Each structure stands twice: as structure tokens, then as C-alpha cells.
C-alpha positions in Angstrom: -33.2 16.2 -6.9 -30.8 18.5 -8.8 -29.2 19.4 -5.5 -28.6 15.7 -4.7 -27.1 15.1 -8.2 -24.9 18.2 -7.9 -23.7 17.0 -4.4 -22.9 13.5 -5.7 -21.1 14.6 -8.8 -19.3 17.4 -7.0 -17.8 14.9 -4.5 -14.5 13.3 -5.4 -15.3 10.0 -3.7 -18.5 9.7 -5.7 -16.7 10.6 -8.9 -14.1 8.0 -8.3 -16.7 5.4 -7.4 -18.7 6.1 -10.5 -15.5 5.9 -12.6 -14.7 2.5 -10.9 -18.1 1.1 -11.9 -18.0 2.4 -15.4 -14.4 1.1 -15.8 -15.6 -2.4 -14.8 -18.4 -2.2 -17.4 -16.2 -0.9 -20.2 -13.5 -3.4 -19.3 -15.9 -6.3 -19.4 -17.0 -5.2 -22.9 -13.4 -4.9 -24.1 -12.7 -8.4 -22.6 -15.3 -9.8 -25.0 -13.6 -8.0 -27.9 -10.4 -9.7 -26.9 -11.8 -12.9 -28.4 -10.0 -13.3 -31.8 -13.2 -14.4 -33.4 -15.0 -11.2 -32.5 -15.7 -9.0 -35.5 -14.4 -5.9 -33.6 -11.3 -7.7 -32.2 -8.9 -5.2 -33.8 -10.3 -2.4 -31.6 -9.3 -4.3 -28.5 -5.6 -4.0 -28.8 -5.8 -0.4 -30.1 -8.0 0.9 -27.3 -5.9 -0.8 -24.6 -2.5 0.3 -25.9 -3.4 3.8 -27.2 -6.2 5.0 -25.0 -6.8 3.3 -21.6 -3.3 2.2 -20.6 -1.7 5.7 -21.3 -4.6 7.4 -19.5 -4.0 5.3 -16.4 -0.2 5.7 -16.6 -0.6 9.4 -16.7 -2.3 9.3 -13.3 0.3 7.0 -11.8 3.2 9.1 -13.1 1.6 12.4 -11.8 1.5 10.9 -8.4 5.0 9.5 -8.5 6.1 13.0 -9.7 5.0 14.6 -6.4 5.6 11.8 -3.8 9.3 12.4 -3.2 9.2 16.2 -3.2 6.5 15.9 -0.5 8.5 13.4 1.5 11.7 15.5 1.2 10.0 18.8 2.3 7.6 17.5 5.0 10.0 15.0 6.6 12.9 17.4 6.7 10.6 20.0 8.3 9.2 17.5 10.7 12.7 16.3 11.8 13.9 19.8 12.2 10.9 20.6 14.4 11.3 17.7 16.7 13.7 19.5 19.0 16.6 17.0 19.2 18.0 13.6 18.2 16.7 12.0 21.5 13.1 12.8 20.5 13.7 11.4 17.0 15.1 8.2 18.5 12.0 7.8 20.7 9.7 8.4 17.7 11.7 5.9 15.5 11.7 3.2 18.2 8.0 3.5 19.0 7.2 3.4 15.2 9.2 0.3 14.5 7.8 -1.5 17.6 4.2 -0.7 16.6 4.8 -1.8 13.0 6.3 -5.1 14.1 3.4 -5.9 16.5 0.6 -5.1 14.0 2.4 -6.9 11.1 2.9 -10.0 13.2 -0.8 -10.0 14.2 -1.7 -9.7 10.5 0.5 -12.7 9.7 -1.0 -14.8 12.5 -4.5 -13.9 11.4 -3.7 -14.9 7.9 -2.4 -18.3 8.9 -5.4 -18.9 11.2 -7.8 -17.8 8.5 -6.2 -20.1 5.9 -6.4 -23.1 8.3 -10.0 -22.4 9.3 -11.4 -21.9 5.8 -9.0 -24.1 3.8 -9.3 -22.2 0.5 -7.2 -24.8 -1.3 -9.4 -27.8 -0.3 -11.0 -29.6 -3.2 -9.2 -27.6 -5.9 -7.4 -29.7 -8.6 -4.3 -27.8 -9.6 -4.5 -29.3 -13.1 -7.7 -27.3 -13.8 -6.0 -24.0 -12.9 -4.5 -21.7 -15.4 -0.8 -21.0 -14.8 1.4 -18.1 -15.6 5.1 -17.9 -16.5 6.9 -16.7 -13.3 10.5 -17.0 -14.6 11.0 -13.2 -14.1 10.2 -13.6 -10.5 12.3 -16.7 -10.0 15.3 -15.0 -11.6 14.8 -12.0 -9.3 14.5 -14.3 -6.3 17.7 -16.1 -7.4 19.5 -12.7 -7.7 18.4 -11.9 -4.1 20.1 -15.2 -2.9 23.4 -13.6 -3.7 22.7 -10.8 -1.3 22.4 -10.8 2.5 18.9 -11.0 3.8 16.6 -9.6 6.4 17.8 -6.8 8.7 21.2 -6.6 7.0 19.9 -5.9 3.5 17.3 -3.6 4.9 20.0 -1.5 6.5 22.2 -1.6 3.4 19.2 -0.6 1.2 18.4 2.3 3.5 21.7 4.0 3.1 22.0 5.7 -0.3 25.3 5.7 -2.0 23.9 8.5 -4.2 20.8 10.4 -2.9 20.1 11.8 -6.4 20.2 8.3 -7.9 17.9 7.1 -5.1 15.5 10.0 -5.9 15.5 9.3 -9.6 14.7 5.6 -8.9 11.9 6.6 -6.6 13.4 4.7 -3.7 11.5 5.9 -0.6 13.6 4.3 2.2 17.0 5.9 1.2 15.3 9.3 0.8 13.8 9.0 4.3 17.2 8.0 5.7 18.8 11.1 4.0 16.0 13.4 5.2 16.6 12.3 8.8 20.3 13.1 8.8 19.7 16.3 6.8 17.0 17.4 9.2 19.3 16.7 12.2 22.0 18.7 10.5 19.7 21.6 9.8 18.5 21.5 13.3 22.0 22.1 14.7 22.6 25.2 12.6 22.2 28.7 14.2 18.7 30.0 13.9 19.7 32.8 11.5 21.0 30.2 9.0 18.2 27.7 9.6 15.1 29.8 9.4 15.3 30.9 5.7 15.7 27.3 4.5 12.9 26.1 6.8 10.7 28.8 5.3 11.7 27.6 1.8 10.8 23.9 2.7 7.5 25.1 4.1 6.7 26.8 0.8 7.7 23.7 -1.2 5.6 21.5 1.1 2.5 23.8 0.8 3.0 24.1 -2.9 3.2 20.3 -3.4 0.0 19.8 -1.5 -1.7 22.4 -3.8 -0.3 20.4 -6.8 -1.7 17.2 -5.2 -5.2 18.8 -5.2 -4.8 19.7 -8.9 -3.8 16.1 -9.7 -6.7 14.6 -7.8 -9.1 16.3 -10.2 -7.7 13.8 -12.8 -8.2 10.8 -10.4 -11.6 9.7 -11.7 -10.2 9.5 -15.3 -7.1 7.6 -14.1 -9.1 5.2 -12.0 -11.6 4.6 -14.9 -8.7 3.8 -17.3 -6.8 1.6 -14.9 -9.7 -0.5 -13.8 -10.8 -0.8 -17.5 -7.4 -2.2 -18.4 -7.5 -4.7 -15.5 -10.9 -6.1 -16.3 -10.2 -6.1 -20.1 -7.1 -8.2 -19.6 -8.4 -10.7 -17.1 -12.2 -10.6 -17.3 -14.2 -12.4 -14.7 -13.8 -16.0 -15.8 -10.2 -16.1 -14.4 -11.7 -15.3 -10.9 -14.0 -18.3 -10.7 -11.5 -21.2 -10.1 -9.9 -19.2 -7.3 -13.0 -17.5 -6.0 -12.7 -19.3 -2.6 -9.1 -17.9 -2.2 -10.3 -14.4 -3.1 -13.2 -14.6 -0.6 -10.9 -15.9 2.1 -8.4 -13.1 1.6 -10.9 -10.4 1.5 -12.9 -11.6 4.5 -9.6 -11.8 6.5 -8.9 -8.2 5.4 -12.3 -7.0 6.5 -11.9 -8.7 9.9 -8.4 -7.3 10.3 -9.5 -3.8 9.5 -12.7 -3.8 11.6 -11.7 -5.9 14.5 -7.9 -5.6 14.9 -7.4 -2.0 13.7 -10.8 -1.2 15.2 -9.5 -2.3 18.6 -6.4 -0.2 18.2 -8.7 2.8 17.3 -10.7 2.1 20.5 -7.6 2.1 22.6 -6.6 5.5 21.0 -10.1 6.8 21.8 -11.6 7.1 18.3 -13.7 5.1 15.9 -12.4 3.0 13.0 -15.5 3.9 10.9 -14.7 7.6 11.3 -11.2 6.9 10.0 -12.6 5.0 7.0 -15.0 7.8 6.2 -12.2 10.3 6.3 -10.1 8.2 4.0 -12.9 7.2 1.6 -11.4 8.9 -1.5 -7.9 7.6 -0.8 -9.2 4.1 -0.2 -11.1 4.0 -3.5 -8.1 5.4 -5.4 -5.6 2.9 -3.7 -8.0 0.0 -4.4 -8.6 0.9 -8.0 -4.9 1.6 -8.9 -3.4 -1.1 -6.5 -0.8 1.5 -5.7 -0.2 2.9 -2.2 1.7 5.8 -3.6 -1.4 7.3 -5.1 -2.9 7.8 -1.7 0.3 8.9 0.2 0.2 12.7 -0.3 -3.4 13.1 0.7 -3.0 10.7 3.7 -0.2 12.9 5.1 -2.3 16.0 4.5 -5.4 14.5 6.1 -3.8 13.0 9.1 -2.0 16.3 9.9 -5.4 18.1 9.5 -6.9 15.5 11.8 -4.6 16.2 14.7 -1.3 14.3 14.1 1.6 16.8 14.0 3.7 17.1 10.8 6.8 15.7 12.7 4.9 12.4 13.1 2.9 12.1 9.9 5.9 13.0 7.7 8.0 10.3 9.4 5.6 7.5 10.2 3.5 7.4 7.0 6.3 7.2 4.4 8.2 4.7 6.7 5.1 2.6 6.9 5.0 2.1 3.2 8.1 -0.1 3.6 7.7 -1.5 7.1 3.9 -1.6 7.9 2.5 -3.7 5.0 -0.4 -5.2 7.0 -2.5 -6.1 4.0 0.4 -7.6 2.1 1.6 -9.9 4.9 -2.0 -11.0 5.6 -2.4 -11.9 1.9 0.9 -13.7 1.8 0.3 -15.8 4.9 -3.1 -17.0 3.5 -1.6 -17.7 0.1 1.2 -19.9 1.6 -1.4 -22.0 3.4 -3.6 -22.1 0.2 -0.7 -23.4 -1.9 0.3 -25.9 0.7 -3.3 -27.2 0.5 -3.2 -27.2 -3.3 0.0 -29.5 -3.2 -1.4 -31.6 -0.3 1.4 -30.6 2.0 0.7 -30.9 5.7 2.3 -28.0 7.5 3.4 -28.7 11.1 3.2 -26.2 13.9 7.0 -25.7 13.4 6.5 -25.1 9.6 3.9 -22.4 10.4 6.2 -20.8 12.9 8.9 -20.7 10.2 6.3 -19.0 7.9 5.7 -16.3 10.5 9.4 -15.6 11.0 10.2 -15.7 7.3 7.4 -13.3 6.5 8.4 -10.9 9.3 12.0 -10.8 7.9 11.5 -11.1 4.2 8.8 -8.4 4.0 11.3 -5.9 5.5 14.4 -7.2 3.7 13.3 -6.6 0.1 11.2 -3.5 0.5 11.2 -1.4 -2.6 12.1 -4.3 -5.0 9.8 -4.5 -8.1 7.4 -7.4 -7.5 8.3 -7.4 -3.9 5.1 -9.1 -2.7 5.7 -12.1 -5.1 9.4 -12.3 -4.1 8.4 -12.4 -0.4 6.0 -15.1 -1.2 8.7 -17.0 -3.1 11.1 -16.8 -0.1 8.3 -18.0 2.3 7.3 -20.9 0.1 10.9 -22.0 -0.2 11.4 -22.0 3.5 8.8 -24.7 4.1 9.3 -26.8 0.9 6.3 -25.7 -1.2 7.0 -25.7 -4.9 7.5 -22.2 -6.3 5.5 -23.0 -9.5 2.4 -22.7 -7.3 2.8 -18.9 -7.6 1.9 -19.3 -11.3 -1.6 -20.5 -10.3 -2.5 -17.3 -8.5 -1.1 -14.7 -10.9 -4.4 -14.5 -12.8 -6.0 -13.1 -9.7 -2.9 -11.3 -8.3 -4.2 -7.9 -9.4 -7.6 -8.4 -7.7 -5.8 -9.5 -4.4 -3.3 -6.6 -4.8 -6.2 -4.1 -4.9 -7.5 -5.3 -1.5 -4.2 -5.5 0.3 -3.2 -2.0 -0.9 -6.4 -0.5 0.6 -5.6 -2.3 4.0 -2.0 -1.0 3.8 -3.4 2.6 3.4 -5.7 2.2 6.5 -2.9 0.7 8.5 -0.4 3.5 7.8 -3.0 6.3 8.3 -3.9 4.7 11.7 -0.2 4.4 12.6 0.3 8.2 12.5 -2.5 8.6 15.0 -1.3 5.8 17.2 2.3 7.2 17.4 0.9 10.7 18.0 -1.1 9.4 20.9 1.9 7.5 22.2 4.0 10.6 22.0 1.3 12.7 23.7 1.2 15.1 20.8 -2.2 14.3 19.2 -4.5 17.4 19.1 -8.0 16.2 20.1 -9.6 19.6 19.6 -8.3 19.7 16.1 -9.6 16.2 15.5 -13.1 17.1 16.7 -13.3 20.2 14.5 -12.0 18.2 11.5 -14.7 15.6 12.0 -17.4 18.2 12.3 -16.2 19.9 9.1 -15.4 16.9 7.1 -18.0 14.4 8.0 -21.1 16.6 8.2 
């Protein structure tokens, strides 16, 4: 018995899962204190502002602190080790093609699922709580003054000041800079190149060690973040939109098990093996609703699993802007849901427009704060659905965000394996040894 307890509490995944459950319990209690008539109401605001929110923010900030140094060092090393710009072009082309195919399938599944299960049927919009979305509508209006789609994506990728991009935490411009820097480094004579490559290797290895240190704090961070979420929204806000939540989550499960499972089968491995390998990262991403919290460990694990550094360091960070399977799946269902709420019949052409808009908009404003809602705004506007409908779902946005973040994590981890297979550089022997060591 003591051995079992020691094994459970010594396992990070179990620690995070226990923290998640405790956070839900404490958050539910604090939500009750949020009632102004409760005798202990004054403790509600104090505990949220001075204890739980800062404890959660510490974890998020620690992760943000290490993400860009890891991308800079690993991606530059990976590009320099590819062997030429032709190989990089092949890798980039295959990556974008794969991302577009999988994202389009996610959108189509979402539209199909929304039409089949009609989550907005029978819901009276007057009974739903609404939230002020003026900040999002202002941001969407600001985007109207900019070019959209591929043009804005290209402009946003090119940093006018790489140090400013780094300080803002913009991943795409950093990736763009690393590609050119890696190519330039690759063209230098070996005598000049080797010392800097060694330095980058030291930085990369050091940052992964730092990641392992930070992950010891993960259970506390997860506990604090989930406590704040439940304390603010409680469970009563979920009930009116429970059908939407169940529709979105069931679609995410089907997409992960069936669609990504089929991709896994084509690549000659099992989706459930991948999910077991990523269990800690999935729990963290789900709890924090932040893909960044899982990025460093995913790069490390997929490299250990058999995907080379040159692939993992390029594909996984790029996927965080281009391969948002969970987000596009959620957005397509939500568009159908809001159309049903407002009793708007969407024609086949309208639904084709939704697919095209989501494909373009999800790439065009990557990295913008509240990007998922802005993409949703652009899509609603394209088929004449009132934007105020977004206010109806904001009460459950965090719950939906948690699920779609976890799907995004699985999709990007899988992408590294798929591209490695496609490039014929995946190490099967390394994968088998890793499975035996990690899963047993």
C-alpha cells in the first residue's frame, strides 16, 4: 500500500491530476463565498487576488520565461543541422500541407457535428447570460484596417525588430528569424560555426533542465489556476450551455481518437500510446488553457521518442500558430450553434464560406490576444450572424478553451512524428526503447 501511495504521489501526472481535483473543490467553495450575503464573503476577493491568482500567474510566467530561449536555441540548431536550404524548403512545404489538411478536416467535422447534434436547438437566447464583448469588437474593427489572410500572416511573420518580437513573446517572428539565422550560420566555415553551435547546444540542454525544475511547481500552478476558474464561474453558468459543451467535447474526442488515430495508424503507431506519453502535458495544458505550458516538454519528449531535433524544433513551434485543430473545431461548432440560437438557416454555400473563412482567419491573426474570439467574430460576420451572440458563450469560454488547448497539444505532437515519417528520419528503434522505458 505504501509503495502504491509513493508511486502515485511521486508521479507528476498524478500530482497534477490530484491538484486539478482539489482545485475544483476549493474553487466551488470559494464560488459560494462570492455571494455577497455570505458571512465570509470578504475572504473571497482577498484569496483570489492575493493568493490563487498570483500562484497561477507564477507558473504561466515561468513557462513564458523559457519558451522563447528554447525555440531560439533548438530551432537554430535544427536548421543548421538540416544540411541545406533545399531540405528546409521540403520540410516547410510538407509541414504547411499537413497542417492545412488536418485543420480543414477539423473544421468540416465541427460543421458536421453541429448540424447533427444541433446544440442551439430549443435554447431561448433571452434566458442566457451575456457578457460585454466590446473589447473584442474593437479589436476586430482594428483588424479591418489591416490586410487579412495570407498577406497579414506574411507581414506578421517578418519582425521589424527581433528583440521587440522576443520581448512581446511573438513566436512566429522568432521562428522566421531563427530560420534565416540558422541558414546563415550553416553557410559559415566549420571553424567559425562549431563554437556557436556548441554554445546553442549548451543553452538548449540547460533550458530543458530549467523546464524540469519549473515542472515541479506545476501541481501548485494547476491547483491555483483551476481554483480561480471555478471560483469565478462556478458550475451554474455551465447548465444553460451544457449541450454546447457536450457537443464540442464529444467532437474533440472523436477527432482525437478517430481522425488523429487514423493518422497514427498510417504512421505505424498507436494514438493511445501517444496520449499516455503526453499525459502530464495534456493535464497541464487542459488545466491552464495554455499551449505554451506544454511546448517545452513536448519538444523534449518527441525528440526522445524518435523525431529528430531538426523536425521537432521547427514543426512544433510552427504548429502553435498554424495547426490549431482544437480551436478550429470549436469555432466551427460555435458558428453553427449561434446560427441555431438566432434561427438563421445556413445554406450549403454559407457553410462553405465558413470553412474558407476559418481556414484563412485562423492563420491571419495568429498571435493576437483573444485570437480565438476574433476568428469567431470574422466567421460570424461572413455569414451574417450577429456578433453579440459571442457574449452568450463567454461564460463557458474558459471551459471550452481548456478542451481545445489539449487537442491542439496532441495535434502538434503528432505533427512532429508525421513529418519525421514523411521525411524518412523517424527513429523506430529509439521509439521502441522510449516506449519500454516510459510506459512500463
